[in-house]
C-alpha positions in Angstrom: -19.4 6.0 2.9 -16.2 4.2 2.7 -13.3 2.9 5.1 -9.8 4.2 5.0 -6.9 2.0 5.6 -3.7 3.5 6.9 -0.4 1.6 6.1 2.7 2.9 7.4 5.1 0.0 7.8 6.8 -1.2 4.8 7.9 -4.8 3.9 9.3 -6.6 7.0 10.0 -9.9 5.8 8.8 -12.5 3.4 7.9 -16.1 5.0 5.8 -14.5 8.0 3.4 -12.8 5.7 3.8 -14.8 2.5 0.1 -15.6 2.5 -1.7 -12.8 4.1 -0.4 -9.2 3.9 -2.0 -5.9 5.0 -2.8 -5.0 1.4 -4.2 -8.9 0.7 -6.5 -7.8 3.7 -7.4 -4.8 2.1 -8.8 -6.4 -1.0 -11.4 -8.1 1.6 -12.2 -5.1 3.3 -13.0 -3.5 0.0 -15.3 -6.3 -1.2 -17.2 -5.8 2.0 -17.0 -2.1 3.1 -15.4 0.1 0.3 -11.9 1.6 1.1 -9.3 4.2 0.4 -6.2 3.3 1.1 -3.5 5.7 2.4 0.6 4.7 2.5 2.7 6.7 4.6 6.3 6.5 5.7 8.2 3.5 4.2 5.2 2.1 2.7 5.0 5.0 0.1 7.3 2.6 -1.9 4.6 0.3 -2.5 3.1 3.0 -4.9 6.5 3.6 -6.8 6.8 2.4 -10.6 9.4 -0.5 -10.4 10.6 -3.8 -11.7 9.5 -6.8 -10.2 12.0 -7.9 -7.4 14.1 -10.8 -8.3 13.3 -14.3 -6.8 14.3 -15.2 -3.4 17.0 -17.8 -2.8 17.9 -18.8 0.8 20.8 -21.4 0.5 19.7 -23.6 -2.3 16.2 -23.2 -1.6 13.9 -20.8 -3.7 10.9 -19.1 -2.1 8.2 -18.7 -4.2 5.1 -18.0 -1.8 6.5 -14.6 -1.0 4.4 -11.2 -0.2 3.9 -9.1 -3.5 2.5 -5.4 -1.9 3.1 -3.7 -5.3 0.9 -6.6 -7.0 -1.8 -6.1 -4.3 -1.7 -2.3 -4.5 -2.4 -2.8 -8.5 -5.6 -5.2 -7.6 -6.9 -2.8 -4.9 -6.3 0.0 -7.9 -8.1 -2.1 -10.5 -11.0 -2.8 -7.6 -11.7 0.9 -7.5 -9.8 1.5 -4.4 -8.5 5.2 -3.9 -4.9 5.0 -3.1 -3.3 7.9 -1.3 0.3 8.3 -0.5 1.6 11.2 2.0 3.8 13.9 0.2 6.3 13.7 3.1 6.7 10.0 2.9 7.9 10.5 -0.6 10.2 13.6 0.1 11.9 11.5 3.3 12.9 9.1 0.7 13.9 11.3 -2.0 11.4 10.3 -4.4 9.4 12.2 -6.8 5.5 12.1 -7.5 6.3 11.5 -11.3 7.5 7.9 -10.1 4.0 6.9 -8.9 2.0 4.3 -10.5 -0.8 5.6 -12.4 -4.1 6.3 -10.5 -2.0 7.0 -7.1 -2.9 10.6 -5.7 -0.5 12.6 -3.4 -1.8 14.1 -0.2 -0.4 17.1 1.6 0.5 16.9 5.3 -2.4 16.7 7.3 -4.8 16.5 4.3 -6.3 13.1 4.9 -6.4 13.4 8.6 -8.7 16.3 8.2 -11.0 14.0 6.1 -11.5 11.2 8.5 -14.8 12.2 9.5 -15.6 11.6 5.9 -15.0 7.9 6.9 -17.2 5.3 8.5 -14.0 3.4 10.0 -10.2 4.1 9.8 -8.1 1.1 10.2 -4.5 0.6 10.6 -3.1 -2.2 8.4 
């Protein structure tokens, strides 16, 4: 059995999470315990195919050590992590399934909650 990580909160800032965000933690959890990830709410945007964000400049300073949730999600996918998004999160933001990155599965409302007994642990990241 594996673990399930639920990510509900989307990107909240760059500098304070620049070195260790929730999805980066997921990489280590997967290495030790096995992992599936479900993205809910605004966090579903991590799984949407999109161009990389432009560099962030504050004043004259370029911030280079920024959080990259989509890149971490792709690393999780390559490591064999099951990645899910909740359909209602996509619908609330007006995003269609066709915009999801390859390998991401869409779950109907309540589908993943019904599967919680299949997991050894459930984490909120």
